PDB file of N, CA, C and O in Angstrom, chain B, residues numbered from 101:
ATOM      1  N   MET B 101     -23.341  -7.341 -37.135  1.00  0.00           N
ATOM      2  CA  MET B 101     -21.924  -7.651 -37.593  1.00  0.00           C
ATOM      3  C   MET B 101     -21.056  -6.426 -36.746  1.00  0.00           C
ATOM      4  O   MET B 101     -20.023  -6.668 -36.122  1.00  0.00           O
ATOM      5  N   LYS B 102     -21.589  -5.272 -36.835  1.00  0.00           N
ATOM      6  CA  LYS B 102     -20.670  -4.074 -36.259  1.00  0.00           C
ATOM      7  C   LYS B 102     -20.757  -4.102 -34.871  1.00  0.00           C
ATOM      8  O   LYS B 102     -19.834  -3.567 -34.258  1.00  0.00           O
ATOM      9  N   ASN B 103     -21.958  -4.772 -34.042  1.00  0.00           N
ATOM     10  CA  ASN B 103     -21.960  -4.923 -32.756  1.00  0.00           C
ATOM     11  C   ASN B 103     -21.125  -5.859 -32.250  1.00  0.00           C
ATOM     12  O   ASN B 103     -20.612  -5.599 -31.162  1.00  0.00           O
ATOM     13  N   LYS B 104     -20.783  -7.205 -32.941  1.00  0.00           N
ATOM     14  CA  LYS B 104     -19.869  -8.146 -32.423  1.00  0.00           C
ATOM     15  C   LYS B 104     -18.344  -7.704 -32.392  1.00  0.00           C
ATOM     16  O   LYS B 104     -17.513  -8.010 -31.536  1.00  0.00           O
ATOM     17  N   ILE B 105     -18.171  -6.933 -33.495  1.00  0.00           N
ATOM     18  CA  ILE B 105     -16.669  -6.287 -33.578  1.00  0.00           C
ATOM     19  C   ILE B 105     -16.529  -5.319 -32.281  1.00  0.00           C
ATOM     20  O   ILE B 105     -15.518  -5.403 -31.584  1.00  0.00           O
ATOM     21  N   LEU B 106     -17.510  -4.444 -31.987  1.00  0.00           N
ATOM     22  CA  LEU B 106     -17.551  -3.631 -30.848  1.00  0.00           C
ATOM     23  C   LEU B 106     -17.374  -4.347 -29.641  1.00  0.00           C
ATOM     24  O   LEU B 106     -16.502  -4.001 -28.844  1.00  0.00           O
ATOM     25  N   TYR B 107     -18.107  -5.298 -29.432  1.00  0.00           N
ATOM     26  CA  TYR B 107     -18.007  -6.130 -28.061  1.00  0.00           C
ATOM     27  C   TYR B 107     -16.628  -6.911 -28.153  1.00  0.00           C
ATOM     28  O   TYR B 107     -16.055  -7.074 -27.076  1.00  0.00           O
ATOM     29  N   ILE B 108     -16.151  -7.305 -29.040  1.00  0.00           N
ATOM     30  CA  ILE B 108     -14.553  -8.004 -29.148  1.00  0.00           C
ATOM     31  C   ILE B 108     -13.779  -6.847 -28.745  1.00  0.00           C
ATOM     32  O   ILE B 108     -13.057  -6.995 -27.759  1.00  0.00           O
ATOM     33  N   LEU B 109     -13.798  -5.629 -29.376  1.00  0.00           N
ATOM     34  CA  LEU B 109     -12.850  -4.638 -29.137  1.00  0.00           C
ATOM     35  C   LEU B 109     -12.877  -4.183 -27.663  1.00  0.00           C
ATOM     36  O   LEU B 109     -11.867  -4.017 -26.978  1.00  0.00           O
ATOM     37  N   VAL B 110     -14.210  -3.993 -27.236  1.00  0.00           N
ATOM     38  CA  VAL B 110     -14.219  -3.650 -25.711  1.00  0.00           C
ATOM     39  C   VAL B 110     -13.579  -4.954 -24.802  1.00  0.00           C
ATOM     40  O   VAL B 110     -12.815  -4.751 -23.858  1.00  0.00           O
ATOM     41  N   VAL B 111     -13.944  -6.118 -25.167  1.00  0.00           N
ATOM     42  CA  VAL B 111     -13.233  -7.113 -24.299  1.00  0.00           C
ATOM     43  C   VAL B 111     -11.735  -7.038 -24.504  1.00  0.00           C
ATOM     44  O   VAL B 111     -11.054  -7.069 -23.479  1.00  0.00           O
ATOM     45  N   ILE B 112     -11.227  -6.960 -25.457  1.00  0.00           N
ATOM     46  CA  ILE B 112      -9.795  -6.989 -25.932  1.00  0.00           C
ATOM     47  C   ILE B 112      -9.043  -5.550 -25.046  1.00  0.00           C
ATOM     48  O   ILE B 112      -7.940  -5.597 -24.500  1.00  0.00           O
ATOM     49  N   ILE B 113      -9.840  -4.483 -25.081  1.00  0.00           N
ATOM     50  CA  ILE B 113      -9.473  -3.229 -24.503  1.00  0.00           C
ATOM     51  C   ILE B 113      -9.407  -3.612 -22.829  1.00  0.00           C
ATOM     52  O   ILE B 113      -8.434  -3.579 -22.076  1.00  0.00           O
ATOM     53  N   SER B 114     -10.459  -3.890 -22.624  1.00  0.00           N
ATOM     54  CA  SER B 114     -10.507  -4.430 -20.938  1.00  0.00           C
ATOM     55  C   SER B 114      -9.316  -5.212 -20.600  1.00  0.00           C
ATOM     56  O   SER B 114      -8.564  -4.856 -19.693  1.00  0.00           O
ATOM     57  N   PHE B 115      -9.103  -6.353 -21.357  1.00  0.00           N
ATOM     58  CA  PHE B 115      -7.888  -7.319 -20.878  1.00  0.00           C
ATOM     59  C   PHE B 115      -6.599  -6.451 -20.924  1.00  0.00           C
ATOM     60  O   PHE B 115      -5.785  -6.398 -20.002  1.00  0.00           O
ATOM     61  N   ILE B 116      -6.505  -5.787 -22.083  1.00  0.00           N
ATOM     62  CA  ILE B 116      -5.127  -5.113 -22.067  1.00  0.00           C
ATOM     63  C   ILE B 116      -4.981  -4.127 -20.912  1.00  0.00           C
ATOM     64  O   ILE B 116      -3.895  -4.106 -20.333  1.00  0.00           O
ATOM     65  N   SER B 117      -5.938  -3.324 -20.518  1.00  0.00           N
ATOM     66  CA  SER B 117      -6.032  -2.381 -19.458  1.00  0.00           C
ATOM     67  C   SER B 117      -5.694  -2.793 -18.211  1.00  0.00           C
ATOM     68  O   SER B 117      -5.182  -2.044 -17.379  1.00  0.00           O
ATOM     69  N   CYS B 118      -6.006  -4.194 -17.987  1.00  0.00           N
ATOM     70  CA  CYS B 118      -5.810  -4.859 -16.709  1.00  0.00           C
ATOM     71  C   CYS B 118      -4.314  -4.924 -16.446  1.00  0.00           C
ATOM     72  O   CYS B 118      -3.474  -5.251 -17.283  1.00  0.00           O
ATOM     73  N   LYS B 119      -4.086  -4.585 -15.220  1.00  0.00           N
ATOM     74  CA  LYS B 119      -2.444  -4.531 -14.640  1.00  0.00           C
ATOM     75  C   LYS B 119      -2.312  -5.220 -13.384  1.00  0.00           C
ATOM     76  O   LYS B 119      -2.993  -4.923 -12.402  1.00  0.00           O
ATOM     77  N   THR B 120      -1.434  -6.152 -13.396  1.00  0.00           N
ATOM     78  CA  THR B 120      -1.192  -6.738 -12.138  1.00  0.00           C
ATOM     79  C   THR B 120      -0.233  -5.874 -11.194  1.00  0.00           C
ATOM     80  O   THR B 120       0.771  -5.362 -11.688  1.00  0.00           O
ATOM     81  N   GLU B 121      -0.463  -5.747 -10.161  1.00  0.00           N
ATOM     82  CA  GLU B 121       0.437  -5.040  -9.111  1.00  0.00           C
ATOM     83  C   GLU B 121       1.537  -5.936  -8.353  1.00  0.00           C
ATOM     84  O   GLU B 121       1.254  -7.029  -7.862  1.00  0.00           O
ATOM     85  N   LYS B 122       2.742  -5.399  -8.309  1.00  0.00           N
ATOM     86  CA  LYS B 122       3.603  -6.091  -7.464  1.00  0.00           C
ATOM     87  C   LYS B 122       3.304  -5.856  -5.971  1.00  0.00           C
ATOM     88  O   LYS B 122       2.902  -4.815  -5.452  1.00  0.00           O
ATOM     89  N   LYS B 123       3.592  -7.082  -5.365  1.00  0.00           N
ATOM     90  CA  LYS B 123       3.294  -6.945  -3.899  1.00  0.00           C
ATOM     91  C   LYS B 123       4.631  -6.220  -3.111  1.00  0.00           C
ATOM     92  O   LYS B 123       5.774  -6.521  -3.454  1.00  0.00           O
ATOM     93  N   PRO B 124       4.431  -5.474  -2.284  1.00  0.00           N
ATOM     94  CA  PRO B 124       5.503  -4.870  -1.709  1.00  0.00           C
ATOM     95  C   PRO B 124       6.407  -5.810  -0.987  1.00  0.00           C
ATOM     96  O   PRO B 124       5.847  -6.737  -0.403  1.00  0.00           O
ATOM     97  N   LYS B 125       7.724  -5.736  -0.922  1.00  0.00           N
ATOM     98  CA  LYS B 125       8.502  -6.366  -0.001  1.00  0.00           C
ATOM     99  C   LYS B 125       8.553  -5.856   1.210  1.00  0.00           C
ATOM    100  O   LYS B 125       8.369  -4.644   1.327  1.00  0.00           O
ATOM    101  N   ASN B 126       8.793  -6.604   2.284  1.00  0.00           N
ATOM    102  CA  ASN B 126       8.679  -6.396   3.730  1.00  0.00           C
ATOM    103  C   ASN B 126      10.383  -6.272   4.095  1.00  0.00           C
ATOM    104  O   ASN B 126      11.228  -7.095   3.742  1.00  0.00           O
ATOM    105  N   GLU B 127      10.582  -5.289   4.722  1.00  0.00           N
ATOM    106  CA  GLU B 127      12.050  -5.068   5.300  1.00  0.00           C
ATOM    107  C   GLU B 127      11.832  -4.568   6.639  1.00  0.00           C
ATOM    108  O   GLU B 127      11.115  -3.611   6.930  1.00  0.00           O
ATOM    109  N   ILE B 128      12.618  -5.407   7.568  1.00  0.00           N
ATOM    110  CA  ILE B 128      12.196  -5.005   9.055  1.00  0.00           C
ATOM    111  C   ILE B 128      13.338  -4.104   9.498  1.00  0.00           C
ATOM    112  O   ILE B 128      14.492  -4.490   9.311  1.00  0.00           O
ATOM    113  N   ILE B 129      13.065  -2.771  10.150  1.00  0.00           N
ATOM    114  CA  ILE B 129      14.201  -1.986  10.644  1.00  0.00           C
ATOM    115  C   ILE B 129      14.452  -2.317  11.879  1.00  0.00           C
ATOM    116  O   ILE B 129      13.713  -3.131  12.433  1.00  0.00           O
ATOM    117  N   GLU B 130      15.611  -1.716  12.593  1.00  0.00           N
ATOM    118  CA  GLU B 130      16.163  -2.073  13.657  1.00  0.00           C
ATOM    119  C   GLU B 130      15.362  -1.978  14.939  1.00  0.00           C
ATOM    120  O   GLU B 130      14.451  -1.153  14.877  1.00  0.00           O
ATOM    121  N   THR B 131      15.455  -2.469  15.806  1.00  0.00           N
ATOM    122  CA  THR B 131      14.634  -2.581  17.152  1.00  0.00           C
ATOM    123  C   THR B 131      14.713  -1.157  17.708  1.00  0.00           C
ATOM    124  O   THR B 131      13.600  -0.641  17.810  1.00  0.00           O
ATOM    125  N   PRO B 132      15.643  -0.456  18.058  1.00  0.00           N
ATOM    126  CA  PRO B 132      15.724   0.873  18.742  1.00  0.00           C
ATOM    127  C   PRO B 132      14.866   1.772  17.841  1.00  0.00           C
ATOM    128  O   PRO B 132      14.068   2.501  18.430  1.00  0.00           O
ATOM    129  N   LYS B 133      14.911   1.834  16.452  1.00  0.00           N
ATOM    130  CA  LYS B 133      13.996   2.742  15.686  1.00  0.00           C
ATOM    131  C   LYS B 133      12.587   2.357  15.945  1.00  0.00           C
ATOM    132  O   LYS B 133      11.731   3.224  16.118  1.00  0.00           O
ATOM    133  N   ASN B 134      12.265   0.869  15.983  1.00  0.00           N
ATOM    134  CA  ASN B 134      10.935   0.566  16.137  1.00  0.00           C
ATOM    135  C   ASN B 134      10.509   1.036  17.350  1.00  0.00           C
ATOM    136  O   ASN B 134       9.374   1.504  17.442  1.00  0.00           O
ATOM    137  N   GLU B 135      11.392   0.975  18.491  1.00  0.00           N
ATOM    138  CA  GLU B 135      10.879   1.449  19.773  1.00  0.00           C
ATOM    139  C   GLU B 135      10.621   3.187  19.860  1.00  0.00           C
ATOM    140  O   GLU B 135       9.715   3.736  20.487  1.00  0.00           O
ATOM    141  N   ARG B 136      11.379   3.661  19.280  1.00  0.00           N
ATOM    142  CA  ARG B 136      11.263   5.195  19.166  1.00  0.00           C
ATOM    143  C   ARG B 136       9.654   5.503  18.260  1.00  0.00           C
ATOM    144  O   ARG B 136       8.740   6.217  18.671  1.00  0.00           O
ATOM    145  N   ILE B 137       9.681   4.881  17.217  1.00  0.00           N
ATOM    146  CA  ILE B 137       8.730   5.145  16.513  1.00  0.00           C
ATOM    147  C   ILE B 137       7.265   4.633  17.406  1.00  0.00           C
ATOM    148  O   ILE B 137       6.326   5.418  17.539  1.00  0.00           O
ATOM    149  N   ASP B 138       7.235   3.434  17.894  1.00  0.00           N
ATOM    150  CA  ASP B 138       6.011   3.096  18.863  1.00  0.00           C
ATOM    151  C   ASP B 138       5.774   4.270  19.929  1.00  0.00           C
ATOM    152  O   ASP B 138       4.673   4.812  20.026  1.00  0.00           O
ATOM    153  N   SER B 139       6.949   4.657  20.779  1.00  0.00           N
ATOM    154  CA  SER B 139       6.715   5.595  21.665  1.00  0.00           C
ATOM    155  C   SER B 139       6.204   6.818  21.160  1.00  0.00           C
ATOM    156  O   SER B 139       5.261   7.347  21.748  1.00  0.00           O
ATOM    157  N   LEU B 140       6.764   7.407  20.015  1.00  0.00           N
ATOM    158  CA  LEU B 140       6.085   8.660  19.534  1.00  0.00           C
ATOM    159  C   LEU B 140       4.596   8.171  18.968  1.00  0.00           C
ATOM    160  O   LEU B 140       3.759   9.068  19.062  1.00  0.00           O
ATOM    161  N   GLY B 141       4.309   7.451  18.638  1.00  0.00           N
ATOM    162  CA  GLY B 141       2.654   7.001  18.311  1.00  0.00           C
ATOM    163  C   GLY B 141       1.727   6.890  19.547  1.00  0.00           C
ATOM    164  O   GLY B 141       0.596   7.344  19.723  1.00  0.00           O
ATOM    165  N   ASN B 142       2.573   6.118  20.394  1.00  0.00           N
ATOM    166  CA  ASN B 142       1.769   6.010  21.908  1.00  0.00           C
ATOM    167  C   ASN B 142       1.546   7.433  22.210  1.00  0.00           C
ATOM    168  O   ASN B 142       0.386   7.820  22.353  1.00  0.00           O
ATOM    169  N   ARG B 143       2.622   8.330  22.332  1.00  0.00           N
ATOM    170  CA  ARG B 143       2.421   9.518  23.013  1.00  0.00           C
ATOM    171  C   ARG B 143       1.203  10.545  22.242  1.00  0.00           C
ATOM    172  O   ARG B 143       0.444  11.224  22.934  1.00  0.00           O
ATOM    173  N   TYR B 144       1.153  10.548  21.027  1.00  0.00           N
ATOM    174  CA  TYR B 144       0.306  11.297  20.187  1.00  0.00           C
ATOM    175  C   TYR B 144      -1.110  10.450  20.408  1.00  0.00           C
ATOM    176  O   TYR B 144      -2.095  11.186  20.371  1.00  0.00           O
ATOM    177  N   LEU B 145      -1.417   8.946  20.646  1.00  0.00           N
ATOM    178  CA  LEU B 145      -2.558   8.444  20.894  1.00  0.00           C
ATOM    179  C   LEU B 145      -2.865   8.705  22.293  1.00  0.00           C
ATOM    180  O   LEU B 145      -4.078   8.658  22.503  1.00  0.00           O
ATOM    181  N   GLU B 146      -2.134   8.974  23.351  1.00  0.00           N
ATOM    182  CA  GLU B 146      -2.430   9.238  24.700  1.00  0.00           C
ATOM    183  C   GLU B 146      -2.953  10.699  24.692  1.00  0.00           C
ATOM    184  O   GLU B 146      -3.876  10.990  25.452  1.00  0.00           O
ATOM    185  N   LEU B 147      -2.380  11.683  23.828  1.00  0.00           N
ATOM    186  CA  LEU B 147      -2.912  13.112  23.725  1.00  0.00           C
ATOM    187  C   LEU B 147      -4.422  13.147  23.092  1.00  0.00           C
ATOM    188  O   LEU B 147      -5.164  14.121  23.220  1.00  0.00           O
ATOM    189  N   GLY B 148      -4.752  12.027  22.438  1.00  0.00           N
ATOM    190  CA  GLY B 148      -5.834  12.061  21.599  1.00  0.00           C
ATOM    191  C   GLY B 148      -5.589  12.787  20.190  1.00  0.00           C
ATOM    192  O   GLY B 148      -6.489  13.200  19.460  1.00  0.00           O
ATOM    193  N   ARG B 149      -4.583  12.847  20.004  1.00  0.00           N
ATOM    194  CA  ARG B 149      -4.206  13.370  18.464  1.00  0.00           C
ATOM    195  C   ARG B 149      -4.038  12.481  17.367  1.00  0.00           C
ATOM    196  O   ARG B 149      -3.953  12.940  16.229  1.00  0.00           O
ATOM    197  N   PHE B 150      -3.971  11.072  17.617  1.00  0.00           N
ATOM    198  CA  PHE B 150      -3.778  10.340  16.548  1.00  0.00           C
ATOM    199  C   PHE B 150      -4.848   9.152  16.500  1.00  0.00           C
ATOM    200  O   PHE B 150      -5.138   8.625  17.574  1.00  0.00           O
ATOM    201  N   SER B 151      -5.382   8.748  15.461  1.00  0.00           N
ATOM    202  CA  SER B 151      -6.148   7.466  15.320  1.00  0.00           C
ATOM    203  C   SER B 151      -5.578   7.033  13.983  1.00  0.00           C
ATOM    204  O   SER B 151      -5.690   7.786  13.016  1.00  0.00           O
ATOM    205  N   GLY B 152      -5.055   6.017  13.891  1.00  0.00           N
ATOM    206  CA  GLY B 152      -4.774   5.367  12.559  1.00  0.00           C
ATOM    207  C   GLY B 152      -3.702   4.300  12.237  1.00  0.00           C
ATOM    208  O   GLY B 152      -3.772   3.305  12.958  1.00  0.00           O
ATOM    209  N   VAL B 153      -2.905   4.301  11.476  1.00  0.00           N
ATOM    210  CA  VAL B 153      -1.838   3.323  11.264  1.00  0.00           C
ATOM    211  C   VAL B 153      -0.687   3.843  11.048  1.00  0.00           C
ATOM    212  O   VAL B 153      -0.785   4.894  10.416  1.00  0.00           O
ATOM    213  N   ILE B 154       0.715   3.451  11.394  1.00  0.00           N
ATOM    214  CA  ILE B 154       1.770   4.022  10.895  1.00  0.00           C
ATOM    215  C   ILE B 154       2.266   3.117   9.916  1.00  0.00           C
ATOM    216  O   ILE B 154       2.267   1.902  10.112  1.00  0.00           O
ATOM    217  N   LEU B 155       2.700   3.660   8.840  1.00  0.00           N
ATOM    218  CA  LEU B 155       3.555   2.858   7.809  1.00  0.00           C
ATOM    219  C   LEU B 155       4.544   3.780   7.414  1.00  0.00           C
ATOM    220  O   LEU B 155       4.340   4.978   7.218  1.00  0.00           O
ATOM    221  N   ILE B 156       5.783   3.105   7.285  1.00  0.00           N
ATOM    222  CA  ILE B 156       7.057   3.601   6.850  1.00  0.00           C
ATOM    223  C   ILE B 156       7.148   2.813   5.508  1.00  0.00           C
ATOM    224  O   ILE B 156       6.830   1.626   5.441  1.00  0.00           O
ATOM    225  N   ASN B 157       7.596   3.531   4.446  1.00  0.00           N
ATOM    226  CA  ASN B 157       7.697   3.050   3.079  1.00  0.00           C
ATOM    227  C   ASN B 157       8.600   3.560   2.412  1.00  0.00           C
ATOM    228  O   ASN B 157       8.699   4.787   2.402  1.00  0.00           O
ATOM    229  N   LYS B 158       9.595   2.667   1.599  1.00  0.00           N
ATOM    230  CA  LYS B 158      10.536   3.144   0.690  1.00  0.00           C
ATOM    231  C   LYS B 158      10.570   2.562  -0.631  1.00  0.00           C
ATOM    232  O   LYS B 158      10.831   1.392  -0.912  1.00  0.00           O
ATOM    233  N   GLU B 159      10.317   3.376  -1.301  1.00  0.00           N
ATOM    234  CA  GLU B 159       9.789   2.860  -2.861  1.00  0.00           C
ATOM    235  C   GLU B 159       8.851   1.996  -2.711  1.00  0.00           C
ATOM    236  O   GLU B 159       7.778   2.369  -2.238  1.00  0.00           O
ATOM    237  N   ASP B 160       9.082   0.467  -3.135  1.00  0.00           N
ATOM    238  CA  ASP B 160       8.030  -0.370  -3.127  1.00  0.00           C
ATOM    239  C   ASP B 160       8.234  -1.283  -1.933  1.00  0.00           C
ATOM    240  O   ASP B 160       7.641  -2.360  -1.983  1.00  0.00           O
ATOM    241  N   THR B 161       8.992  -1.020  -0.846  1.00  0.00           N
ATOM    242  CA  THR B 161       9.243  -1.888   0.140  1.00  0.00           C
ATOM    243  C   THR B 161       8.621  -1.303   1.470  1.00  0.00           C
ATOM    244  O   THR B 161       8.997  -0.201   1.871  1.00  0.00           O
ATOM    245  N   ILE B 162       7.703  -2.009   2.134  1.00  0.00           N
ATOM    246  CA  ILE B 162       7.082  -1.654   3.504  1.00  0.00           C
ATOM    247  C   ILE B 162       8.426  -1.661   4.237  1.00  0.00           C
ATOM    248  O   ILE B 162       9.308  -2.389   3.782  1.00  0.00           O
ATOM    249  N   ILE B 163       8.637  -1.026   5.174  1.00  0.00           N
ATOM    250  CA  ILE B 163       9.756  -0.855   6.250  1.00  0.00           C
ATOM    251  C   ILE B 163       9.128  -1.284   7.553  1.00  0.00           C
ATOM    252  O   ILE B 163       9.570  -2.252   8.172  1.00  0.00           O
ATOM    253  N   TYR B 164       8.052  -0.539   7.992  1.00  0.00           N
ATOM    254  CA  TYR B 164       7.737  -0.610   9.059  1.00  0.00           C
ATOM    255  C   TYR B 164       5.934  -0.162   9.193  1.00  0.00           C
ATOM    256  O   TYR B 164       5.472   0.905   8.789  1.00  0.00           O
ATOM    257  N   ILE B 165       5.229  -1.140   9.774  1.00  0.00           N
ATOM    258  CA  ILE B 165       3.631  -0.888   9.864  1.00  0.00           C
ATOM    259  C   ILE B 165       3.488  -1.283  11.235  1.00  0.00           C
ATOM    260  O   ILE B 165       4.199  -2.135  11.770  1.00  0.00           O
ATOM    261  N   VAL B 166       2.420  -0.561  11.884  1.00  0.00           N
ATOM    262  CA  VAL B 166       1.618  -0.884  12.994  1.00  0.00           C
ATOM    263  C   VAL B 166       0.319  -0.425  12.805  1.00  0.00           C
ATOM    264  O   VAL B 166      -0.534  -0.614  13.672  1.00  0.00           O
TER     265      VAL B 166
END
């Protein structure tokens, strides 16, 4: 009987602890800023000092990603 109660409590706690995440909103920035960010990223890439992704985020909104 104690094992059944323990299992039920574990299941209930696991359901309570599950949290759904909000998907971030996408917002596009102006083209001149895009070009400046791209040129800066490309400059570092050509110098061999960058390998990765550029992500600009404001609160829960993705503003720019490459």
